C-alpha positions as CSV (number, residue, x, y, z in Angstrom):
1,X,-1.5,5.6,4.2
2,X,-1.2,9.1,2.8
3,X,-4.7,8.7,1.2
4,X,-6.1,8.4,4.8
5,X,-4.1,11.1,6.1
6,X,-5.5,13.4,3.5
7,X,-9.0,12.3,4.1
8,X,-8.5,12.7,7.8
9,X,-7.1,16.3,7.5
10,X,-9.8,17.2,5.0
11,X,-12.5,16.0,7.4
12,X,-10.8,17.9,10.3
13,X,-10.7,21.1,8.3
14,X,-14.3,20.7,7.3
15,X,-15.4,20.3,10.9
16,X,-13.3,23.2,12.1
17,X,-14.8,25.5,9.4
18,X,-18.3,24.2,10.3
19,X,-17.9,25.3,13.9
20,X,-19.7,28.6,14.6
21,X,-17.8,31.5,16.2
22,X,-18.6,32.2,19.7
23,X,-18.5,35.7,21.1
24,X,-18.2,36.1,25.0
25,X,-20.1,39.2,26.2
26,X,-19.4,40.6,29.6
27,X,-22.4,42.0,31.4
28,X,-22.6,44.3,34.5
29,X,-26.0,45.4,35.7
30,X,-26.6,47.3,39.0
31,X,-29.6,48.9,40.5
32,X,-30.5,50.8,43.6
33,X,-32.1,49.0,45.5
34,X,-30.1,45.8,44.7
35,X,-32.0,42.6,44.1
36,X,-33.9,43.3,40.9
37,X,-34.4,40.5,38.4
38,X,-32.3,40.9,35.3
39,X,-33.8,39.3,32.0
40,X,-32.7,39.4,28.3
41,X,-34.5,38.7,25.0
42,X,-33.2,38.2,21.5
43,X,-35.7,38.5,18.6
44,X,-35.6,37.9,15.0
45,X,-32.9,35.2,15.3
46,X,-32.7,31.5,14.7
47,X,-31.6,31.0,18.3
48,X,-33.4,28.3,20.3
49,X,-34.6,30.8,22.8
50,X,-35.5,33.6,20.3
51,X,-38.4,35.7,21.6
52,X,-38.2,34.4,25.1
53,X,-37.3,36.3,28.2
54,X,-34.4,34.5,29.7
55,X,-33.5,35.1,33.5
56,X,-29.8,36.2,34.1
57,X,-29.8,36.8,37.8
58,X,-30.3,39.4,40.4
59,X,-28.6,42.8,40.6
60,X,-25.7,43.4,41.2
61,X,-25.1,41.1,38.1
62,X,-21.8,40.4,36.7
63,X,-21.1,37.6,34.3
64,X,-20.0,36.3,30.9
65,X,-22.5,35.0,28.4
66,X,-21.6,33.4,25.1
67,X,-23.4,34.1,21.9
68,X,-23.1,32.7,18.4
69,X,-21.4,35.7,16.6
70,X,-23.3,35.5,13.4
71,X,-26.7,35.0,15.0
72,X,-25.9,37.8,17.4
73,X,-25.2,40.3,14.6
74,X,-28.2,39.2,12.6
75,X,-30.6,39.6,15.5
76,X,-33.3,42.3,15.1
77,X,-33.4,43.3,18.7
78,X,-31.8,42.5,22.0
79,X,-33.3,43.8,25.1
80,X,-32.4,43.8,28.8
81,X,-35.1,44.2,31.5
82,X,-34.8,44.9,35.1
83,X,-37.8,44.2,37.4
84,X,-38.3,44.7,41.1
85,X,-41.5,44.7,43.1
86,X,-42.6,48.3,44.0
87,X,-40.7,49.8,41.0
88,X,-41.5,50.3,37.4
89,X,-39.8,47.9,35.0
90,X,-36.8,49.3,33.1
91,X,-35.7,48.2,29.7
92,X,-32.8,48.9,27.4
93,X,-32.7,47.8,23.7
94,X,-30.2,47.4,20.9
95,X,-30.1,46.0,17.4
96,X,-27.9,42.9,17.2
97,X,-25.1,44.7,15.4
98,X,-25.2,47.7,17.9
99,X,-25.1,45.2,20.8
100,X,-22.2,43.4,19.3
101,X,-20.3,46.7,18.6
102,X,-20.9,48.3,22.1
103,X,-19.7,45.0,23.7
104,X,-16.6,44.9,21.5
105,X,-15.7,48.7,21.8
106,X,-16.3,49.0,25.6
107,X,-15.4,45.5,26.6
108,X,-18.7,45.0,28.3
109,X,-22.4,45.8,28.4
110,X,-22.7,48.0,31.4
111,X,-26.1,49.4,32.7
112,X,-27.4,51.1,35.8
113,X,-31.1,51.6,35.3
114,X,-32.9,54.3,37.3
115,X,-35.3,52.5,39.5
116,X,-38.5,54.5,39.7
117,X,-41.0,53.8,42.4
118,X,-44.3,52.5,41.1
119,X,-47.4,54.6,41.9
120,X,-49.6,53.7,44.7
121,X,-52.7,54.0,42.7
122,X,-54.4,56.6,45.0
């Protein structure tokens, strides 16, 4: 009986140790005018969506997104982009470590991009 208990506890400890740590990151993104698309991209990582732009929602955006802690820290670049018709796209970039540090120190990623009207081409 004790042999099975030791085996069960060993397997449980192994599985708990194998679970990756997850970091919840709070986002708040606002724009004037509201309604801009907010996207993010992670590059240089083993994440399944690495190098793809992922739609988060429209401004004003508020939410919590979960990242694998080690993969987040190891990322080369994390970018947020805000896009709205009639305005120039706005972007903000971090290294994975800087993104993680800012989220931890401030408690969230907060960004209010300046929406610049696009030229009329005349």
